[in-house]
PLY file of the C-alpha trace (Angstrom):
ply
format ascii 1.0
element vertex 459
property float x
property float y
property float z
element edge 458
property int vertex1
property int vertex2
end_header
2.00 -21.03 49.30
1.05 -20.82 45.65
3.24 -19.32 42.97
1.97 -17.34 40.02
2.97 -18.75 36.65
3.21 -16.09 33.93
0.80 -16.64 31.10
2.51 -17.81 27.97
2.20 -15.47 24.95
-0.24 -16.34 22.18
1.00 -18.88 19.66
2.20 -17.78 16.23
-0.47 -18.29 13.56
1.25 -17.20 10.33
-1.34 -18.65 7.94
-4.27 -17.03 9.73
-2.38 -13.72 10.00
-1.51 -13.84 6.30
-5.16 -14.47 5.42
-6.34 -11.57 7.59
-3.68 -9.31 6.05
-4.63 -10.40 2.53
-8.32 -9.60 3.05
-7.69 -6.19 4.56
-5.26 -5.29 1.81
-7.76 -6.55 -0.77
-10.31 -4.09 0.60
-7.80 -1.21 0.59
-6.70 -1.83 -2.99
-10.17 -2.65 -4.24
-11.11 0.85 -3.13
-7.82 2.24 -4.49
-8.39 0.81 -7.95
-12.10 1.65 -8.09
-11.40 5.21 -7.01
-8.47 5.52 -9.42
-10.53 4.23 -12.35
-13.42 6.49 -11.42
-11.04 9.47 -11.12
-9.71 8.79 -14.60
-13.05 8.08 -16.31
-15.97 9.48 -14.30
-15.23 12.01 -11.56
-13.83 14.62 -13.95
-17.25 14.65 -15.66
-19.57 14.33 -12.65
-17.88 16.28 -9.87
-16.26 19.26 -11.58
-17.65 22.10 -13.72
-17.70 21.47 -17.46
-15.19 23.47 -19.46
-11.56 22.54 -19.99
-11.34 18.71 -19.90
-7.63 18.76 -19.00
-8.26 21.00 -15.97
-11.14 18.78 -14.86
-8.95 15.68 -15.15
-6.16 17.26 -13.10
-8.71 18.30 -10.47
-10.08 14.76 -10.43
-6.58 13.33 -9.91
-6.07 15.90 -7.15
-8.93 14.31 -5.17
-7.11 10.99 -5.66
-3.96 12.56 -4.24
-5.77 14.06 -1.23
-6.17 10.55 0.16
-2.40 10.23 0.23
-2.06 13.53 2.11
-4.31 12.09 4.84
-2.33 8.86 5.04
0.59 10.14 7.19
-1.94 11.56 9.67
-3.77 8.25 9.84
-0.43 6.46 10.14
0.60 8.59 13.13
-2.74 8.36 14.95
-3.59 4.72 14.27
0.06 3.67 14.59
0.12 5.21 18.07
-2.84 3.11 19.17
-1.49 0.05 17.37
1.68 0.24 19.48
-0.24 1.19 22.64
-3.36 -1.03 22.74
-2.56 -3.70 20.18
-2.39 -4.54 16.49
-5.69 -6.40 16.31
-8.02 -3.66 17.60
-6.61 -1.04 15.27
-6.83 -3.36 12.28
-10.55 -3.87 12.98
-11.05 -0.09 13.13
-9.28 0.55 9.81
-11.53 -1.94 8.00
-14.71 -0.28 9.28
-13.51 3.23 8.42
-12.48 2.27 4.90
-15.71 0.41 4.23
-18.01 3.18 5.45
-16.16 5.86 3.44
-16.20 3.80 0.25
-19.89 2.97 0.49
-20.69 6.63 1.15
-18.80 7.75 -1.98
-21.22 5.63 -3.99
-24.10 7.62 -2.47
-22.77 11.12 -3.25
-24.72 13.66 -5.31
-23.00 15.08 -8.39
-21.96 18.64 -9.29
-25.08 19.15 -11.41
-27.21 18.26 -8.38
-25.59 20.21 -5.53
-22.80 22.27 -7.10
-19.50 22.68 -5.26
-20.80 20.65 -2.32
-20.30 17.51 -4.44
-16.49 17.75 -4.85
-16.23 18.96 -1.23
-17.97 15.83 0.06
-15.86 13.68 -2.27
-12.69 15.18 -0.78
-13.91 14.61 2.80
-14.64 10.94 2.17
-11.36 10.52 0.30
-9.60 11.93 3.38
-11.33 9.30 5.55
-10.20 6.61 3.10
-6.65 7.92 3.24
-6.68 8.15 7.04
-7.66 4.49 7.25
-5.27 3.34 4.51
-2.40 5.10 6.31
-2.50 2.37 8.94
-3.81 -0.62 6.97
-0.72 -1.90 5.18
1.65 -1.14 8.07
-0.67 -2.76 10.58
-1.20 -5.84 8.45
2.54 -6.10 7.82
3.42 -5.68 11.49
0.85 -8.25 12.51
2.06 -10.81 9.96
5.79 -10.27 10.59
5.23 -10.86 14.31
3.22 -14.01 13.65
5.77 -15.51 11.21
8.85 -17.65 11.90
12.41 -16.72 10.95
13.20 -17.69 7.38
9.59 -17.37 6.25
8.68 -13.80 7.23
9.14 -12.52 3.68
6.90 -15.20 2.22
4.03 -14.91 4.72
4.13 -11.10 4.89
4.05 -10.88 1.08
0.40 -11.91 1.28
-0.37 -8.36 2.42
0.29 -7.36 -1.19
-1.25 -10.48 -2.67
-4.32 -8.72 -1.28
-3.37 -5.80 -3.54
-3.55 -8.06 -6.59
-6.77 -9.69 -5.40
-8.38 -6.32 -4.60
-7.47 -4.79 -7.95
-8.67 -7.91 -9.76
-11.99 -7.84 -7.92
-12.33 -4.15 -8.71
-11.78 -4.82 -12.39
-14.31 -7.65 -12.45
-16.82 -5.19 -11.03
-15.74 -2.03 -12.89
-15.17 -3.47 -16.35
-18.86 -4.22 -17.03
-19.68 -0.79 -15.62
-17.19 0.86 -18.02
-18.96 -0.85 -20.92
-22.30 0.72 -20.05
-23.71 3.46 -22.27
-22.63 6.91 -21.12
-26.05 7.73 -19.69
-26.05 4.64 -17.47
-22.36 4.91 -16.56
-22.66 8.50 -15.38
-26.12 7.99 -13.95
-25.91 4.96 -11.63
-23.30 2.52 -12.94
-20.23 4.15 -11.37
-21.83 3.84 -7.91
-22.12 0.04 -7.91
-18.40 -0.77 -7.38
-18.30 1.46 -4.30
-21.40 -0.14 -2.79
-20.04 -3.65 -3.31
-17.05 -2.92 -1.06
-19.39 -3.64 1.84
-19.12 -7.37 1.07
-15.33 -7.34 1.52
-15.68 -5.33 4.74
-17.95 -7.93 6.36
-15.69 -10.86 5.45
-12.50 -9.06 6.55
-13.99 -7.92 9.86
-15.08 -11.46 10.66
-11.65 -12.98 9.97
-9.72 -10.31 11.88
-12.03 -10.51 14.88
-11.02 -14.18 15.27
-7.26 -13.49 15.11
-5.12 -13.44 18.27
-2.90 -10.53 19.22
0.72 -11.02 18.14
3.02 -12.87 20.60
5.57 -10.04 20.55
3.05 -7.34 21.47
1.33 -9.54 24.08
4.66 -10.11 25.79
5.59 -6.43 25.61
2.30 -5.53 27.29
2.80 -8.24 29.93
6.23 -6.84 30.79
5.08 -3.20 30.65
7.42 -2.53 27.72
4.76 -0.64 25.74
5.92 2.88 24.88
3.85 5.89 25.95
4.70 8.02 22.90
5.72 5.72 20.02
5.86 8.53 17.45
8.29 10.53 19.58
10.49 7.46 20.01
10.46 6.79 16.27
11.87 10.21 15.40
14.19 10.33 18.42
15.82 6.91 18.04
15.12 5.71 14.50
15.56 8.71 12.19
17.77 6.83 9.75
15.20 4.06 9.36
12.46 6.66 8.84
14.44 8.35 6.06
15.34 5.07 4.36
11.82 3.64 4.47
10.28 6.92 3.28
12.76 7.08 0.40
12.25 3.45 -0.58
8.48 4.02 -0.57
8.84 6.32 -3.57
8.78 3.14 -5.66
5.01 3.19 -5.15
4.88 5.97 -7.76
5.40 3.21 -10.34
2.16 1.63 -9.19
0.02 4.75 -9.53
1.59 5.66 -12.87
0.87 2.15 -14.11
-2.66 1.72 -12.77
-4.08 5.26 -12.81
-2.19 7.65 -15.11
-1.73 5.14 -17.93
-5.49 4.56 -18.07
-6.26 8.21 -18.79
-3.26 8.51 -21.14
-4.38 5.45 -23.12
-7.92 6.73 -23.57
-6.55 10.13 -24.67
-4.67 8.50 -27.58
-7.70 6.50 -28.70
-7.29 3.16 -26.92
-10.58 1.61 -25.79
-10.93 2.06 -22.04
-12.23 -1.47 -21.46
-9.23 -2.93 -23.34
-6.81 -0.86 -21.25
-8.59 -1.81 -18.02
-8.26 -5.44 -19.05
-4.51 -5.14 -19.66
-3.87 -3.33 -16.38
-5.98 -5.71 -14.34
-4.53 -8.76 -16.09
-0.96 -7.77 -15.27
-1.93 -7.07 -11.66
-3.89 -10.32 -11.37
-0.86 -12.33 -12.47
1.02 -10.71 -9.58
-0.91 -13.05 -7.30
1.81 -15.55 -8.24
4.69 -13.09 -8.61
4.34 -11.40 -5.21
4.69 -14.47 -2.93
7.44 -15.75 -5.22
9.32 -12.48 -4.61
8.68 -12.76 -0.86
10.15 -16.26 -0.89
13.10 -15.06 -2.98
13.81 -12.33 -0.41
13.98 -14.98 2.33
16.68 -16.72 0.29
18.82 -13.94 -1.24
17.81 -11.01 0.98
15.34 -8.12 0.98
17.68 -5.51 -0.48
18.82 -7.40 -3.61
15.23 -8.27 -4.48
14.06 -4.65 -4.15
17.00 -3.35 -6.19
16.06 -5.73 -8.99
12.60 -4.15 -8.91
13.91 -0.58 -9.07
16.12 -1.26 -12.08
13.58 -3.35 -13.97
10.62 -1.03 -13.38
12.61 2.00 -14.53
13.54 0.43 -17.85
10.15 -1.09 -18.59
8.19 2.07 -17.69
9.73 3.72 -20.76
8.66 0.76 -22.89
5.17 0.70 -21.40
4.43 4.37 -22.06
5.99 4.16 -25.53
3.77 1.18 -26.34
0.69 3.13 -25.26
1.69 6.00 -27.56
1.75 3.54 -30.50
-1.69 2.11 -29.53
-0.29 -1.38 -30.18
-2.34 -3.55 -27.79
0.03 -6.53 -27.90
3.07 -4.39 -27.09
1.19 -2.65 -24.28
0.21 -6.02 -22.78
3.79 -7.32 -23.04
5.35 -4.33 -21.29
2.55 -4.30 -18.71
3.34 -7.91 -17.82
7.09 -7.34 -17.54
6.74 -4.05 -15.63
4.01 -4.96 -13.16
3.85 -8.76 -12.93
7.58 -9.43 -12.90
9.56 -6.41 -11.74
7.09 -4.52 -9.56
6.28 -7.79 -7.78
9.88 -7.76 -6.55
8.99 -4.59 -4.65
5.43 -5.48 -3.68
6.43 -8.87 -2.36
9.19 -7.50 -0.14
8.47 -4.01 1.20
5.82 -5.24 3.63
8.34 -7.36 5.52
11.43 -5.22 4.95
9.91 -1.94 6.15
8.36 -3.51 9.26
11.66 -5.21 10.10
13.51 -1.87 10.27
11.85 -1.04 13.62
11.69 -2.79 17.02
8.40 -4.18 18.31
7.71 -1.29 20.68
7.39 1.21 17.81
7.06 -1.07 14.79
3.50 -0.16 13.80
4.07 3.59 14.15
7.53 3.57 12.60
6.56 1.65 9.50
3.23 3.42 9.03
4.54 6.98 9.29
7.72 6.37 7.26
5.92 4.49 4.50
3.14 7.04 4.15
5.54 9.99 4.03
7.11 8.36 0.98
3.74 7.45 -0.47
2.83 11.12 -0.73
4.66 11.32 -4.06
2.90 8.18 -5.25
-0.45 9.78 -4.58
0.43 12.90 -6.52
2.19 11.00 -9.32
-0.87 10.77 -11.64
-1.55 14.50 -11.23
2.12 15.40 -11.79
2.23 13.08 -14.80
-0.88 14.70 -16.28
0.85 18.09 -16.02
4.13 16.76 -17.49
2.45 15.08 -20.45
2.91 17.10 -23.64
1.34 16.72 -27.10
3.04 14.59 -29.71
4.31 11.01 -30.14
7.03 11.48 -27.49
4.88 13.47 -25.07
5.10 10.62 -22.57
8.88 10.96 -22.16
8.84 13.54 -19.30
6.47 11.22 -17.40
8.85 8.29 -17.80
11.78 10.42 -16.60
9.72 11.46 -13.58
9.10 7.79 -12.75
12.78 6.96 -13.25
13.86 9.67 -10.80
11.46 8.36 -8.15
12.80 4.83 -8.70
16.42 5.95 -8.47
15.82 7.72 -5.15
14.11 4.58 -3.86
17.10 2.44 -4.86
19.51 4.68 -2.96
17.27 4.48 0.11
17.14 0.68 -0.11
20.95 0.60 -0.06
20.85 2.45 3.26
18.43 0.02 4.91
19.30 -2.95 7.13
19.34 -6.41 5.60
16.89 -8.22 7.88
15.99 -11.50 6.19
18.14 -13.55 8.59
17.60 -11.47 11.75
15.51 -13.10 14.52
12.22 -11.28 15.06
13.16 -10.38 18.65
16.30 -8.53 17.46
14.71 -6.53 14.64
15.31 -2.81 14.86
18.18 -3.24 17.32
21.28 -1.06 17.42
23.35 -0.75 14.27
27.05 -1.56 14.42
28.77 0.85 16.77
25.54 2.19 18.27
24.70 2.09 21.94
21.80 -0.10 23.04
20.50 2.67 25.29
19.81 4.71 22.16
16.88 2.47 21.30
13.69 1.42 23.09
14.22 -1.99 24.63
12.44 -5.16 23.60
10.75 -7.36 26.21
13.39 -9.14 28.31
11.87 -12.56 27.65
12.07 -11.98 23.91
15.63 -10.79 24.20
16.71 -13.88 26.12
15.13 -16.17 23.54
16.73 -14.24 20.70
20.18 -14.45 22.31
19.77 -18.18 22.64
18.86 -18.40 18.94
21.82 -16.43 17.66
24.29 -17.49 20.35
0 1
1 2
2 3
3 4
4 5
5 6
6 7
7 8
8 9
9 10
10 11
11 12
12 13
13 14
14 15
15 16
16 17
17 18
18 19
19 20
20 21
21 22
22 23
23 24
24 25
25 26
26 27
27 28
28 29
29 30
30 31
31 32
32 33
33 34
34 35
35 36
36 37
37 38
38 39
39 40
40 41
41 42
42 43
43 44
44 45
45 46
46 47
47 48
48 49
49 50
50 51
51 52
52 53
53 54
54 55
55 56
56 57
57 58
58 59
59 60
60 61
61 62
62 63
63 64
64 65
65 66
66 67
67 68
68 69
69 70
70 71
71 72
72 73
73 74
74 75
75 76
76 77
77 78
78 79
79 80
80 81
81 82
82 83
83 84
84 85
85 86
86 87
87 88
88 89
89 90
90 91
91 92
92 93
93 94
94 95
95 96
96 97
97 98
98 99
99 100
100 101
101 102
102 103
103 104
104 105
105 106
106 107
107 108
108 109
109 110
110 111
111 112
112 113
113 114
114 115
115 116
116 117
117 118
118 119
119 120
120 121
121 122
122 123
123 124
124 125
125 126
126 127
127 128
128 129
129 130
130 131
131 132
132 133
133 134
134 135
135 136
136 137
137 138
138 139
139 140
140 141
141 142
142 143
143 144
144 145
145 146
146 147
147 148
148 149
149 150
150 151
151 152
152 153
153 154
154 155
155 156
156 157
157 158
158 159
159 160
160 161
161 162
162 163
163 164
164 165
165 166
166 167
167 168
168 169
169 170
170 171
171 172
172 173
173 174
174 175
175 176
176 177
177 178
178 179
179 180
180 181
181 182
182 183
183 184
184 185
185 186
186 187
187 188
188 189
189 190
190 191
191 192
192 193
193 194
194 195
195 196
196 197
197 198
198 199
199 200
200 201
201 202
202 203
203 204
204 205
205 206
206 207
207 208
208 209
209 210
210 211
211 212
212 213
213 214
214 215
215 216
216 217
217 218
218 219
219 220
220 221
221 222
222 223
223 224
224 225
225 226
226 227
227 228
228 229
229 230
230 231
231 232
232 233
233 234
234 235
235 236
236 237
237 238
238 239
239 240
240 241
241 242
242 243
243 244
244 245
245 246
246 247
247 248
248 249
249 250
250 251
251 252
252 253
253 254
254 255
255 256
256 257
257 258
258 259
259 260
260 261
261 262
262 263
263 264
264 265
265 266
266 267
267 268
268 269
269 270
270 271
271 272
272 273
273 274
274 275
275 276
276 277
277 278
278 279
279 280
280 281
281 282
282 283
283 284
284 285
285 286
286 287
287 288
288 289
289 290
290 291
291 292
292 293
293 294
294 295
295 296
296 297
297 298
298 299
299 300
300 301
301 302
302 303
303 304
304 305
305 306
306 307
307 308
308 309
309 310
310 311
311 312
312 313
313 314
314 315
315 316
316 317
317 318
318 319
319 320
320 321
321 322
322 323
323 324
324 325
325 326
326 327
327 328
328 329
329 330
330 331
331 332
332 333
333 334
334 335
335 336
336 337
337 338
338 339
339 340
340 341
341 342
342 343
343 344
344 345
345 346
346 347
347 348
348 349
349 350
350 351
351 352
352 353
353 354
354 355
355 356
356 357
357 358
358 359
359 360
360 361
361 362
362 363
363 364
364 365
365 366
366 367
367 368
368 369
369 370
370 371
371 372
372 373
373 374
374 375
375 376
376 377
377 378
378 379
379 380
380 381
381 382
382 383
383 384
384 385
385 386
386 387
387 388
388 389
389 390
390 391
391 392
392 393
393 394
394 395
395 396
396 397
397 398
398 399
399 400
400 401
401 402
402 403
403 404
404 405
405 406
406 407
407 408
408 409
409 410
410 411
411 412
412 413
413 414
414 415
415 416
416 417
417 418
418 419
419 420
420 421
421 422
422 423
423 424
424 425
425 426
426 427
427 428
428 429
429 430
430 431
431 432
432 433
433 434
434 435
435 436
436 437
437 438
438 439
439 440
440 441
441 442
442 443
443 444
444 445
445 446
446 447
447 448
448 449
449 450
450 451
451 452
452 453
453 454
454 455
455 456
456 457
457 458
């Protein structure tokens, strides 16, 4: 008589998972930065009727925000399949969707060519981008957290947002020469090139992800039939507090869009050369390639919550200085505040949220829980440039209402962080478990094999 030996789960491959996460995030944020720069400098001219420049700019930023409206929908749909059929398959699908939409934007006709059809098509493709992006960061974070060992999850998962710095840097390398083109060339064909070049990142990312194993936690859950039928329902039934806290903490992302998108249009409106401002923004983001993993490592040592609270306080103070410096048109002061705001303090958020948010939910609903919660909070971030453009008033201190708006978003995020679990020392198998005083039956169970191993670790 022969006995059946259960197949062992796939081995953890944290370095390969971090690389795959980095590349996918690089694609997402390459497209984010290219679209944001185009919205600030090009789309208001090419895709909306000529007339009031301020109205055209707000309309252009509205198309930027539409992508964020689509993100929660993409998070719910793709998160469902990520928790049902696996992380890897969904992460391959998000890359293809993002790449096709971005390339197609570069092929669009303008308002002068087809009228209102041009902005309509732009909105449709922006929705597809947003749908894909709604799952990208959460999926990459979930995949990397589940491939990483205890004590190093913050560090390895921070590479999701190292991809943010890499993607924005690549976008600048491509967009900066385009921004220097004469107006006729810029508005004629130049703006299209950065969107077409995203195809290169898509091919590389797809190849790397296709050679990555499914995560051990999900493979074991599937083996033991612990996969949930309706992950989204479970998230809101059993994990409402985590949803609220993650959504609130995600408001910190408004700092990113104010820094990278709104400040570009504000700077050009006060007479600062657009190429100089692009260089400052991209330089501060590029230096985050070092700051982000350093923050992830710091969170493994002192905890996720303290590191994120440092970010909230520091970003709030330096946003005032950054916008003030822009109003003075002093390039050196702008560069200094950009470095402190983005490279130092915002890295303390970017290097930590990818692990912290994923760790708030158990494996059975981790993809869905993080994706939906994060993207609900990111809605404000998407609308932040448009809101800021409406809050901006004439005069030397016209930036002040925008800074207050950013400070309020940061303060809400800090309160939400205080309500989150501290997870830096929690074994992966116990993440998202009952809070003190809660009943275990209130939460979807983890695979029994994982639970036994976790008990042996902490016991």
